[in-house]
C-alpha positions as CSV (number, residue, x, y, z in Angstrom):
1,M,-17.3,27.0,52.7
2,P,-19.0,24.7,50.2
3,I,-19.4,25.4,46.6
4,Y,-23.0,24.9,45.4
5,E,-24.1,24.4,41.8
6,Y,-27.3,25.9,40.4
7,R,-29.1,25.6,37.1
8,C,-31.8,27.8,35.7
9,E,-34.9,25.9,34.6
10,N,-35.9,28.8,32.3
11,C,-32.7,29.5,30.3
12,G,-30.4,26.6,31.3
13,E,-27.7,28.8,32.8
14,A,-25.4,26.9,35.1
15,L,-23.4,28.6,37.8
16,E,-21.4,27.8,41.0
17,K,-21.6,29.9,44.1
18,I,-19.5,29.7,47.3
19,Q,-22.0,29.9,50.2
20,K,-22.2,29.2,53.9
21,I,-24.4,26.2,54.8
22,S,-26.7,28.6,56.6
23,D,-27.1,31.0,53.7
24,P,-30.4,30.9,51.9
25,L,-30.5,29.2,48.5
26,L,-30.3,31.4,45.4
27,I,-33.6,31.7,43.5
28,D,-33.1,34.4,40.8
29,C,-31.1,33.6,37.7
30,P,-28.4,36.3,37.0
31,I,-28.9,35.9,33.2
32,C,-32.7,35.9,32.6
33,G,-33.8,37.3,36.0
34,Q,-36.5,34.6,36.5
35,P,-36.9,33.0,39.9
36,T,-36.2,29.5,38.5
37,L,-32.7,28.6,39.9
38,K,-32.6,25.1,41.3
39,K,-29.7,23.7,43.4
40,Q,-28.0,20.7,41.7
41,L,-26.6,17.5,43.3
42,S,-22.9,17.2,42.7
43,A,-20.0,15.1,44.0
44,A,-17.8,16.4,46.8
45,G,-14.3,17.6,45.7
46,F,-12.4,16.1,48.6
47,R,-11.5,12.9,50.3
48,L,-11.6,12.2,54.1
49,K,-8.4,10.4,54.8
50,G,-5.8,10.2,57.6
51,G,-6.1,9.3,61.2
52,G,-9.5,9.3,62.8
53,W,-11.6,8.3,59.8
54,Y,-13.3,4.9,59.3
55,E,-10.7,2.2,58.5
56,T,-12.8,0.7,55.8
57,D,-13.2,4.0,53.8
58,F,-11.4,4.1,50.4
59,K,-10.0,0.6,50.7
60,K,-9.8,-2.1,48.0
61,N,-9.5,-5.9,48.7
62,N,-7.4,-6.5,51.8
63,Q,-5.4,-3.2,51.6
64,K,-4.0,-1.9,54.9
65,N,-4.0,1.7,56.0
66,L,-0.6,3.0,54.8
67,H,-0.8,6.5,56.2
68,D,0.1,5.3,59.8
69,S,3.2,3.3,58.9
70,G,5.5,6.2,58.5
71,D,6.8,4.6,55.3
72,K,6.2,7.1,52.4
73,T,6.6,4.4,49.7
74,A,3.5,2.8,48.4
75,T,3.4,-1.0,47.8
76,A,1.8,-2.4,44.7
77,P,-1.4,-4.4,45.3
78,A,-1.2,-8.2,45.1
79,K,-2.1,-9.7,41.7
80,T,-5.3,-11.6,41.8
81,E,-5.7,-14.9,39.9
82,S,-8.7,-15.6,37.8
83,A,-11.0,-18.4,38.9
84,S,-9.9,-20.6,35.9
85,T,-6.1,-20.4,36.8
86,A,-6.4,-20.3,40.6
87,P,-5.7,-23.6,42.5
88,A,-8.7,-24.9,44.4
89,A,-8.4,-24.1,48.1
90,A,-9.1,-26.9,50.6
91,P,-12.0,-26.0,52.9
92,T,-11.0,-25.3,56.5
93,P,-12.2,-28.0,58.9
94,P,-14.3,-26.8,61.9
95,K,-12.6,-26.5,65.2
96,P,-13.7,-29.1,67.8
97,A,-15.8,-27.8,70.7
98,A,-13.9,-27.2,73.9
């Protein structure tokens, strides 16, 4: 079940509540008793990873999915060169039409 965060607009009280998605939102503040609780937006506390999720999720640069390889050792990402120290790459010529 998700954890929802609420804040009272009257007294500023902040609280977290475990609720079903189908449960009604809380309205009454447990501290001041006023019907001024508002649900807050917050970040999810989990990551979707493993087989079956989009391959592009949580990737950086040209990183490959390592969870399928069976190898439990992680490889260090390749070092990137700055534009001032990187050699200029020759442009790839277009392929002739067949």
